[in-house]
C-alpha positions as CSV (number, residue, x, y, z in Angstrom):
1,T,7.7,-0.4,-24.2
2,P,10.4,-1.3,-22.1
3,Y,9.3,-2.5,-18.0
4,F,10.5,-0.8,-15.1
5,M,10.2,-2.1,-11.1
6,F,11.1,0.5,-8.9
7,A,12.1,-0.4,-5.2
8,D,11.8,3.2,-3.7
9,D,9.6,3.0,-0.5
10,L,10.3,7.2,-1.0
11,F,8.8,7.9,-3.7
12,N,6.3,10.1,-2.7
13,I,7.5,10.8,0.8
14,S,6.6,13.9,-0.6
15,R,4.5,15.6,-2.6
16,K,6.9,17.4,-4.6
17,F,9.4,14.9,-5.5
18,A,6.5,12.4,-6.5
19,E,5.2,15.4,-9.0
20,G,8.4,16.5,-9.8
21,M,9.3,12.9,-10.8
22,A,6.1,12.0,-12.9
23,D,6.7,15.6,-14.9
24,A,9.9,14.9,-16.1
25,F,8.8,12.0,-17.2
26,I,6.0,13.2,-19.2
27,E,8.3,16.2,-20.3
28,N,11.1,14.0,-21.5
29,K,9.2,11.5,-23.2
30,V,10.4,8.7,-20.8
31,D,8.1,5.8,-22.7
32,I,8.3,4.5,-20.0
33,M,6.1,1.3,-18.2
34,W,7.2,1.4,-14.5
35,S,5.8,0.8,-10.9
36,D,7.4,1.7,-7.3
37,C,6.7,1.6,-3.1
38,A,4.2,4.1,-2.2
39,Y,3.3,5.8,1.3
40,L,-0.6,6.6,1.3
41,K,-0.2,9.7,2.5
42,F,0.5,13.7,0.5
43,L,-1.8,12.5,-2.9
44,D,-4.7,13.5,-4.5
45,A,-6.6,12.3,-7.9
46,P,-5.0,14.5,-10.5
47,L,-1.9,14.0,-9.1
48,L,-2.5,10.3,-9.7
49,Q,-3.7,10.7,-12.9
50,K,-0.3,12.3,-13.7
51,I,1.6,9.7,-12.3
52,R,0.1,6.8,-14.4
53,K,0.1,9.6,-17.5
54,S,4.2,9.5,-16.6
55,G,4.0,5.6,-17.1
56,A,3.0,4.1,-13.5
57,I,1.6,0.4,-13.6
58,R,1.1,-0.4,-10.5
59,L,1.9,1.4,-6.9
60,V,2.7,-1.0,-3.7
61,W,1.2,-0.2,-1.7
62,G,2.5,-0.5,2.6
63,V,-0.4,-0.9,4.5
64,E,1.2,-2.7,7.7
65,S,-1.1,-2.4,10.1
66,A,-5.2,-0.3,9.7
67,S,-5.3,-0.7,13.6
68,P,-4.3,2.2,15.0
69,K,-3.0,1.1,17.8
70,M,-0.4,-1.0,15.5
71,Q,0.4,2.1,13.1
72,K,1.3,3.9,15.9
73,I,4.2,1.4,17.1
74,I,5.2,0.3,13.8
75,N,5.3,4.9,13.5
76,K,3.6,4.5,10.2
77,R,0.4,7.0,11.0
78,I,-2.0,6.6,8.2
79,D,-4.7,7.9,7.8
80,L,-7.0,5.5,6.8
81,E,-9.9,7.0,5.1
82,E,-7.6,9.5,3.6
83,G,-5.5,6.4,2.1
84,K,-9.1,4.9,1.2
85,K,-10.0,8.2,-1.2
86,I,-5.7,7.7,-2.4
87,L,-6.4,4.0,-3.1
88,K,-9.8,5.1,-4.9
89,W,-8.0,7.0,-7.2
90,S,-5.3,5.3,-7.8
91,H,-7.3,3.0,-9.4
92,E,-9.9,5.8,-10.7
93,A,-6.0,6.3,-13.3
94,G,-5.4,3.2,-13.5
95,I,-3.3,2.2,-11.8
96,Y,-2.6,-1.5,-10.3
97,N,-2.8,-1.4,-6.0
98,S,-1.3,-4.1,-4.3
99,L,-1.4,-3.7,-0.7
100,E,1.5,-4.9,1.8
101,I,0.6,-6.6,4.9
102,I,2.5,-7.0,7.7
103,A,1.2,-10.5,10.1
104,G,2.1,-11.2,13.4
105,L,3.7,-7.8,15.2
106,P,5.0,-7.5,18.1
107,G,1.7,-7.3,20.7
108,E,-0.5,-7.9,17.8
109,T,-4.1,-8.8,19.0
110,D,-7.0,-10.2,17.2
111,E,-8.8,-7.2,17.5
112,D,-5.9,-5.3,16.0
113,V,-6.5,-7.9,13.3
114,E,-9.9,-7.0,12.7
115,Y,-9.3,-3.9,11.9
116,T,-6.9,-4.4,9.0
117,V,-9.7,-6.7,7.8
118,E,-12.5,-4.5,7.7
119,F,-10.0,-2.3,6.2
120,L,-9.2,-4.2,3.4
121,K,-12.8,-4.9,3.7
122,Q,-14.2,-1.5,2.7
123,V,-10.5,-0.8,-0.3
124,R,-10.8,-4.7,-1.8
125,P,-12.6,-3.2,-4.9
126,Y,-10.0,-0.9,-5.8
127,V,-7.1,-3.8,-4.5
128,D,-6.0,-5.8,-7.6
129,Q,-3.6,-8.3,-5.4
130,M,-2.5,-8.0,-1.7
131,Y,0.7,-9.1,-0.1
132,L,0.2,-11.2,3.3
133,N,4.2,-10.7,4.7
134,I,4.2,-13.2,8.0
135,H,6.8,-11.2,10.3
136,P,9.8,-13.1,12.1
137,Y,8.5,-12.1,15.6
138,L,5.5,-14.7,14.7
139,H,7.0,-17.1,12.6
140,N,9.5,-17.7,15.2
141,K,7.1,-17.5,18.1
142,V,4.2,-19.8,16.3
143,K,3.6,-22.1,19.5
144,I,3.4,-19.1,21.9
145,V,1.6,-16.5,19.6
146,H,-1.6,-16.7,18.1
147,F,-2.9,-15.2,14.6
148,P,-6.0,-15.5,13.3
149,I,-4.2,-15.7,9.9
150,H,-7.3,-17.1,8.9
151,H,-9.8,-14.0,8.6
152,L,-7.7,-12.4,6.5
153,L,-7.5,-15.0,3.7
154,H,-11.0,-15.4,4.0
155,L,-10.7,-12.0,2.0
156,L,-8.8,-13.3,-0.8
157,L,-10.7,-16.6,-2.3
């Protein structure tokens, strides 16, 4: 079975589009395995089961930060409680969950990092992979910015 990695960060920006894509793959017997980027919104257990049935084997969820302050600054505004449920449902549907985390966003504090660490601890049973992306701000300002990256790294051990 062929595998496709779509890079559509708007795959499930609307429930209607995500469901339509899954329905189209199922109805047309599109026999592929696929993965895509996804938004931790607008999904429930039945839709994630349908998405899996359509061939989805992996979704990459852009969390970035679990800090309410940082979510607002980057205009992400994910309901993290809903996000935890979506990750659980996705896992239960048999979808491999990957998370994208960004370290060192401008204005990020140790307290903001702790929110992310706590979130990652809570969803760890449902997460198969995590990408830790270093924000260019941190990369270019290492002498100025302190980021306790060890808090995130210990979750990987």
